[in-house]
N, C-alpha and C positions, 0 to 999 in steps of 0.2 A: 561656234555655238549657234550662230544664225543659220548656218547651213544645216545643222542638225534639226533645228526646230521647223525648218521649211521643207525638209527632204520628203519627197513623196514617191521615191523610186525612180528608176530609169537611168541611174548613174550620171556621170558628168556630162554625157551627151544631151541630157535634158535641161542643161543650163539655159536660163532665159533672163533677159534684162527686165522682164515684167515681174519676176519673182522677187521675194524679199532680199535674197542674196544678190540678185542682179542689180536691183536698184541701189543697194548699199555699195556695190562695187563701183557704180557710176559716181556715187557721192565720194567714195574714197579717192577716185581719180580726180574729181574736182578739188577735193581737199588737198591733195598732193600738189596739184598745179598752183593753187592759191598759196600753199606753204612756200613754194619756190619763189613766187612773185613777191610775197611780203618779205621774205628773207632777203631778197635782192634790193629792197628799198633802203634808203638811208634812214637809220633808226631815229634820227633827230626830228624827222617830220612828225612823228607821233606825239611828241611833246607839244609841238606847235599846233597840231590839228586836233589835240585831245578834246577841247571844248566843242568845236564844230561836229566832230564825230559823235560826241555824247549827245548833243542837241538833236542830231539827225536820228539817232536811235530812239530818243524820246518821241520825236515826231512819228516814227514808224509805229510806236506803241499806241499813239493816239489814233493813227489812221487804221490800224488793224481792228480797233473797237468799232469803227464805222464801216469799213469795207472788207473786213476779214471774213474768212470762211469758218463757219461753225462746225466744230468736230467734238462730239460727245458733250455738247452743251457749253463749250468754251469757244469764244471768237478769238483764236490765237494764231491763225494761219493766213498767209497770202497764197493763193493758188496761181502759179505761173507755169504755163506750158505743161500742165499735168503734174507738176511737182509742187509740194507744199513747203513753204518757207516760214519758219517761226521767228519773228523779229525779237521776241524776248531773249532768244539765245544770243543774237548779236548785241542786244542791249547789255549783256554781261560784259562783253569786251569794251563797248563804249563807256560803260560805267567804270570799268577798271582803269581806262585811260583818264577819264575825268577825275576820279578820286586821286589817282597817282599824281596827276599834274597839279591838283589843288594842294595836296599834302607836301609836294616837292617845292613849293614856293619858298623864297628866301625869307628867313625870320618867321617861319610858321610856328605859331604857338597854338597847338590843338586844344589846349585847356582854356583858351580864351572862349567865353561863352558864344560870342557871335561866330567865331571861326568854327567852333565845334558844331553849332547848329547848321552852318552851311555844309560842312562835311557830311553830316547825317542826311541832309536834304539830297545830296548827290545820289545816294542809293535808295532812300526811302521814296522819292518821287517815282522812279521807274518801278519799284516794288508795288506801289499803290496802283499804278496804271495796269500792271500785270494782274494784280488782285481783282481788278474790275472785269477782267476778260470772261469768267473768273478762272484763274490758275494759281491757287494758293501755294502749290508745291514750288513752282518756279519763283514765286514772290519770296518765299522763305529763303531761297538760295542767296538773295541779296543781303541777308544778314551776315554773310561771310565777309563783307567789307568792314566789319568790326575788327577783323584781324589786322589789316594794314593800319587802321586807326590806333590799335593797341601798340603796334610797332612804332607808330609816330609819337607815342608817349601819352595817349589819352589816359586820364586818371583811372587806375584800377578800381576805385570805389564805384565808378559807374557800372563796371562789369559785375562787381559784387552785388550791387542793387538789382541789376538785370537778372542775374541768376536767382536772386532771392525772390523776385516777382514771379519768375518762371516756376520756382519750387512751390510758392503759395498757390499759383494757378493750378498746377498739376496735382499738388497735394490735396487741394479742396475738392477735386474730382475723385481722388482715390479714397480719401478718408472723410470722416465727419468734420464739418467746419469747426466744431467745438475743439477737436483735437488740434487743428491747425492754429486756432486762437491761443491755445495753451503754449504751443511751440513759440509763437510770436512773442507772447508775454515773457517767457523764460529767456528768450534771446535778448529782449530789451533789458531784462535784469542783468544778464551777463555783460552787456555793454556798459551799464552803469557801474557794476561791481569791478570790472576790469580797469575802469578809468581812475579809481582812487589810488592814492600813493601806495599804501600797503594792501595789495589786492588779495593776498593769500587767504586771509580770514574770510572776507566776503565771498570769494570764489568757493571756499569750503562750505560755507553756509548755503550758497546757491546749489551746490551739488546735493546737499541734504534736502533742500526744498524741492529740487527736481525729482528726487526719489519719492518724496512724499506726494508730490503732485500726480505722478504717474500711478502710484499705488492708490491714491484717492480716486483717480479717474476710473479705475477699473473695479475697485472693491468697496469704496466707502461713499456715503451720501455726498452729493456735490456741495453741501453746506460747508463741510470741513475743508474742501478744496478751495472754496471761495475765501474762507477766513485765512488759510495758509498763504494764498496768493497776495491778499491785501497786506498782511503783516510783512511778508518778504518785500513787497513793493515799497512799503513805507520805510523799511530799513535801508534799502538801496538808494531810495530817493534822498533820505536824510544824509547818507554818506556823501552823495554827490553835491547836495546843497551846502554841506559843511565846507566843502572845498571850493565853493563859489563857481561851480561849473554849470551855470544856468543855461548857457546856450546848448550844451550837450543834453541837458534834461529836456529842454523844449523840443529839440530835433528828434530825440529818441521817442518822445511822446507822440509827436506828429507822425513820424514814420510808422509807429506801432498802430496808431488809429487808421492810417491809410492802408496798412497791410491787412488789418482785421476787416476793414470795409471791402477790400479786394477779395478776401476769402469768402465773405458772406455773399458778395455780389456775384462771384463766379458760380457758387453753388445755386444761387437763385436763377441766374441767367441760363444755366444748364437745364434747369427744370421748366422754365417758363418762356424763354425766348428762342432757344435753339429748336429747329424742326426735328422731327423724329429721325430722319436719315442722318442729320448732323450729330445728334446724340449717339446714334448707332456707331458712327465712325470713331468717336472718342471712346466708346465702350470697347470696340474692337481692339484699340490700342491699350487702354488702361484697365478695362474689366472684361476680358474676353469670355469669362464664365457667364456673362449676361447676354452674350451675342449668339445668334443663330448659326450653328456650325454648317448648315446647308445654305445659308444666305450670306450675310455680310462677312462672316468669319471664314468662308470657304476658301478664298484666295490664300489667306495666311496658312491655314491648315495644310493645303495642298503644297504650298511652297516649302514649308518646314518639313513635310513628309518627304518631298523630293530631295531636299538637301541631306536629310538624315539617312535616306536610303542608299546614298552613295558610299557610306562607310569611309574607310581609310583611303582606299585607292580608286574608288568609283567603279561604275559598271562598264566603263569603256566608251570610246567615241561611237556615237550612233546607237548605243545600246541602252539608253535611258528610256525605260518603259513609260514612266509618267510624262516624260517629254514627248515621246512619239505619239502617245495617245491623247495629248493635249489636255492633260488634267490640270495643268497650271495656267490660269488665264494670264494674258498679257506677257507671255514668256519670251517674246522677242524684244520687249521694251523694258518695262519696269521690273519684271521678275526673271531676267535673263540669268541672274546669279544662281537661281535654283537649278538651271540646266547644268551649269558648271559643277554645282555640288553633287548632282546625281551622277553625271558621267565621269567626272574627274575626282570626286571625293574630297576628303580632307586635304590631300596633297595639292590638288588644283586650287582649292579655295585659299589655302595658306600661301601658295605661291603668288596668287593674285594680290593678296594683302601685302606681302613682302614687296612685290614690284611697285605697288602704289605708294608704300611707305618710302621706298628708295626715291621714287619720283618726287614726292613731297619734300624729302630731305634735300634733294638736289636743288629744288626751287628755292628753299630757304638759304642754301649756300650761295646761289646766284644773287639773291637779295642782299645778303650780308657783305659780299665782296664788291657790290656795286659802289662806285664812287659818287654817283648822282642819286639824290633822294628819289627822283622820278622813277628810275629803274628799280630801286629797292622796293618802293611801294607797289609798283606794277608786279614784281615777282611775288610779293606777299598776297596781292589781290588774286593772282592766278592760283596760288597755293590754297587760298581760302575757298575759292569757288570749287576747286577740285576736291578738297577735303569734304566740304558740305555735301556735294553730290555723292561721293563714295560712301561716307558714313551713313547718310540718310537712306540711300538705296539698299545697302546691306542690312541696315536696321529694319527696313520695311519687309524684306524677304524673310527675316527671322522673327518678326513680330515684336521687336523692341522699339520701333518707331512707327508713327502713324502712316498709313498708306496714302500718300499725297502725290503720286505720279512723278517721281524723280527717276530719270534714266541713269544707267551706269555708264560713266564716261568712257568713250572709246570702245565700248562693247555693245551697248544697246542699239537697236535699229533707230535710225534718225539721221538725216543729212545735216540739218541746221546745227545740231549739237556738235557733230563731228567736224564740220567746217570751222565752226567758231573756235573749238579747241586747237585745231591746226593753225589757225591764224594767230591765236594768242601765243602759242608756243613759238611760232616763227619769229614774231616780233621780239619776244624775250630772248631767244637764242642769239638773234642779231645784235641786240643791245649788249648782251654779255660778251660776245666774242669781240665786238668792236671796242668795248670798254677795256678788255684785257690787252688789246693791242696798243692801247694808249691813245 
């Protein structure tokens, strides 16, 4: 795919190490050598050196803010002998080692508040330093470490609350805050009604109230809606109070107030705090009909057109007209999937997705058969990083995720990412093979 996007005629004889393919070939060679070196090392050293490596990668993130080379407004690179190295990529490996070593400690109780906060700090600190560069896309990848924390037994309620907050944040940008507030109130009623011993009748009433609310919201004066909500709330609160579930009532009320405040605050911040170009980025993702098709929406339109034009079997290698004419910006990095879609069609795209799913499945198998917790959590850390990269990148090219500059692993141009993944795979494969030999 990189050869296709950089081809300018002249055949193979025109190959140059100064070209995109030439530089990537050098990085592949470096990555293979490092793979062999890291695979040759005793895997036990990584558990012992996890914290020093993690701290070293944190130091590199601090130094790049001071001495880094600025590219496209972000100070994310060190320039060494004409090659750019991105420390945030190596920070993913360092954080994977740090998180895995911490979670793998004896008698680890991840639901202990102090231990949970330390575990969160392990990946939120590098994410914050990367966000300061600023590189929000790479910073978001560090949320993938929630996956090994989940495998370690972190309370699922935390994930439910996280998804709920994300829904409120996104929903407040998509719809009217009043609509989101109605949803929050109805959910709080559902929690109260489900908590009583005989919940069938309250839940049936909640269903009727919900139908009334949505009908009132669209067709009747809001006075009727308010009265209906107050009466329903009084009924559900009475049932909960009758069973002396005071703590549940207080927690539900507090969470509802917080959620409503978040919804109103999100809408207000979007209109009054965000700069026009930041609002435009969110509109490209959530409300593309409001964006300029010749401006901020251009990348997405061209990418989706290129992918769709490939049809079932694609136009063929080197036959992608949109690719050859450079209609898709950043097609060697963030939007390389659009080249695959145009030239190899549905078959090529589906094949890539299947291969990635198989790889992720194999990583989870390695994690589950590991006898040591450190190896298990390291495998899940690598699987999480890979999944976030893959899902967000494909979502970007198809317009279902915001464009935040996430490369496609093992395909996009970039040496730092390639080398980091090769190192992470080498360490994990050595861990797995040594463990199986006993």
